[in-house]
Every structure is written in structure tokens, then in C-alpha cells.
C-alpha positions as CSV (number, residue, x, y, z in Angstrom):
1,M,98.5,112.2,119.6
2,V,99.9,109.1,121.2
3,T,96.9,107.1,120.0
4,E,97.4,108.4,116.5
5,R,101.1,107.3,116.5
6,W,100.1,103.8,117.7
7,A,97.4,103.6,115.1
8,V,99.8,104.7,112.3
9,A,102.5,102.2,113.5
10,L,100.0,99.3,113.7
11,L,98.5,100.2,110.3
12,R,102.0,100.2,108.8
13,V,102.7,96.7,110.3
14,F,99.5,95.3,108.8
15,L,100.1,97.0,105.5
16,V,103.5,95.3,105.3
17,V,101.9,91.9,106.2
18,L,99.1,92.5,103.6
19,F,101.5,93.5,100.9
20,G,103.6,90.4,101.6
21,V,100.6,88.1,101.5
22,L,99.6,89.7,98.2
23,V,103.0,89.1,96.7
24,V,102.6,85.4,97.6
25,F,99.2,85.3,96.0
26,E,100.2,87.0,92.8
27,T,103.4,84.9,92.3
28,M,102.4,81.5,93.5
29,S,98.8,81.0,94.7
30,L,96.8,82.5,91.9
31,P,98.9,81.1,89.0
32,G,98.9,77.7,90.7
33,Q,95.2,77.8,91.4
34,F,94.3,78.5,87.8
35,A,96.8,75.9,86.5
36,H,95.1,73.3,88.8
37,M,91.7,74.4,87.6
38,A,92.8,74.0,84.0
39,K,94.0,70.5,84.7
40,E,90.8,69.5,86.5
41,N,88.5,71.1,84.0
42,P,90.0,70.9,80.5
43,H,87.0,72.4,78.9
44,D,87.7,75.7,80.8
45,A,91.5,75.5,80.3
46,Y,91.4,78.4,77.8
47,L,90.5,80.7,80.8
48,R,93.7,79.9,82.7
49,W,95.9,82.8,81.4
50,P,93.2,85.4,81.2
51,A,91.9,84.6,84.7
52,T,95.5,84.7,86.0
53,A,96.2,88.0,84.3
54,V,93.0,89.6,85.6
55,T,93.4,88.5,89.2
56,V,97.0,89.4,89.3
57,F,96.0,92.9,87.9
58,W,93.5,93.2,90.8
59,V,96.2,92.3,93.3
60,V,98.5,94.9,91.8
61,C,95.7,97.5,92.1
62,V,95.4,96.7,95.8
63,Q,99.2,96.9,96.2
64,V,99.1,100.4,94.6
65,V,96.5,101.4,97.2
66,I,98.7,100.0,99.9
67,V,101.8,102.0,98.8
68,A,99.7,105.2,98.4
69,T,98.3,104.6,101.9
70,W,101.8,104.2,103.3
71,R,102.8,107.5,101.7
72,L,99.7,109.2,103.2
73,L,100.6,107.8,106.6
74,T,104.1,109.4,106.2
75,L,102.4,112.7,105.4
76,V,100.2,112.3,108.5
77,R,103.3,111.5,110.7
78,D,105.1,114.6,109.3
79,D,102.0,116.8,109.8
80,R,101.9,117.5,106.1
81,I,98.6,115.7,105.2
82,F,96.9,119.0,104.4
83,T,99.2,119.7,101.4
84,E,99.1,119.2,97.7
85,A,101.4,116.2,98.1
86,S,98.6,114.3,99.8
87,L,96.2,114.9,96.9
88,V,98.6,113.2,94.5
89,W,98.5,110.0,96.6
90,V,94.7,110.2,97.0
91,D,94.6,110.5,93.2
92,V,96.7,107.4,92.9
93,I,94.2,105.5,95.1
94,V,91.3,106.8,93.0
95,W,92.9,105.7,89.7
96,A,93.8,102.3,91.2
97,F,90.1,101.9,92.1
98,A,89.0,103.0,88.7
99,A,91.4,100.6,86.9
100,G,90.3,97.7,89.1
101,W,86.6,98.6,88.7
102,S,86.9,98.8,84.9
103,V,88.3,95.3,84.6
104,L,85.8,94.1,87.2
105,V,82.9,95.4,85.2
106,A,84.2,93.8,82.1
107,V,84.6,90.4,83.9
108,F,81.1,90.9,85.4
109,V,79.6,91.5,81.9
110,Y,81.5,88.5,80.4
111,V,80.5,86.1,83.2
112,G,76.9,87.4,83.2
113,V,76.5,86.8,79.5
114,N,78.0,83.3,79.6
115,A,76.7,82.1,83.0
116,D,74.3,79.2,83.4
117,D,74.1,79.7,87.2
118,P,73.3,83.0,88.9
119,G,75.9,82.4,91.8
120,L,79.0,83.9,90.2
121,P,77.3,86.8,88.6
122,M,75.7,87.7,91.9
123,V,79.1,87.6,93.7
124,L,80.6,89.7,90.9
125,F,77.7,92.2,91.2
126,L,78.3,92.4,95.0
127,L,82.0,93.0,94.4
128,T,81.3,95.6,91.7
129,T,78.9,97.4,94.0
130,G,81.5,97.4,96.8
131,V,84.3,98.6,94.6
132,T,82.0,101.3,93.2
133,V,81.1,102.5,96.7
134,G,84.8,102.5,97.8
135,G,85.9,104.4,94.7
136,L,83.1,107.0,95.1
137,L,83.9,107.3,98.8
138,M,87.6,108.1,97.9
139,I,86.4,110.8,95.5
140,V,84.3,112.4,98.3
141,M,87.3,112.0,100.7
142,R,89.5,113.7,98.2
143,A,87.1,116.6,97.9
144,L,87.1,116.9,101.7
145,L,90.9,116.8,101.8
146,R,91.1,119.5,99.1
147,R,88.8,121.8,101.2
148,A,90.7,121.1,104.4
149,T,94.0,121.8,102.6
150,T,92.7,125.1,101.2
151,L,91.4,126.1,104.7
152,R,94.7,125.2,106.3
153,T,96.6,127.2,103.7
154,D,94.3,130.2,104.2
155,M,94.7,130.0,108.0
156,E,98.5,129.8,107.7
157,A,98.4,132.9,105.5
158,V,96.3,134.8,108.2
159,I,98.5,133.7,111.1
């Protein structure tokens, strides 16, 4: 139990750090990077705002996962992880994955159709595959959580 408390505390620290870094990325780094790219490559300047919007959207999806993970950690700490409340937060994570995946697939298709070099489409394919695996894993984990919640409810009814 002590190890679990330390792991939860450390995970919370790193979630705060990650969330803070993502705020810097979405407000300063990404818009600045795409503004610089538009200035350096005027023929691609039309992509500045769509690329900024898409990447900021992905960052927001990650931030939603961070907040949902924080809430799940609170439920773990309070020994309420095997309740209906936890399923709501897992659903939030699944929907964040689904939203990010949908936009990623659209970007992958757009880049794949317009690419003259296989490098970026291959990177996007790798990312799409990774996000797909992560999303499907969350769906499986949600099913396991649902079963464990049902078992715990049944056990509490017996006891």
C-alpha cells in the first residue's frame, strides 16, 4: 500500500509537469513554430492556421486524458476505483483517444495524398497505429474495469 501511495503521488507530480509543458506548447511553441514555418516557406503558409489548430487540438486531447487520469487516481486513493464513477472517467479517456485518432486519420490521408516523400506519411502511419493500439487498449481496460466493478458489487452484497 505504501508503494501504491508513492506511485500515485509521483504520477500526480509528473501529470502536473506534463500538463504545464503542454500549456506552454499550445499557447506559445506550436503557434510560434507554425508562424516561423510560414515565414520561411511562403508556399506552405496557407497551412499555418490549420496545422496550428490541429496540433493544439491534439494537445487538448492529451490534456483531457491527463485530467481524467488525475480523477481516476483520486478514486484509487479513496478506494473507489471499482465504482461507476471510474467508468465515466475511462469513457472520457476513450472519447479523447477517439477524437484525436479521427483527426489524425484525416491528417494522415491528406498528407498521404499530397506527399512527394514517404517520410511524413510513414511517421503519421506509425502515430496512427500507436494511437489505435492505445485507444483499443483503453476499451479493453474499460471492459476489465466494468467486470471488476460488477464482481466487487456482488461481493459486497454477499458480505
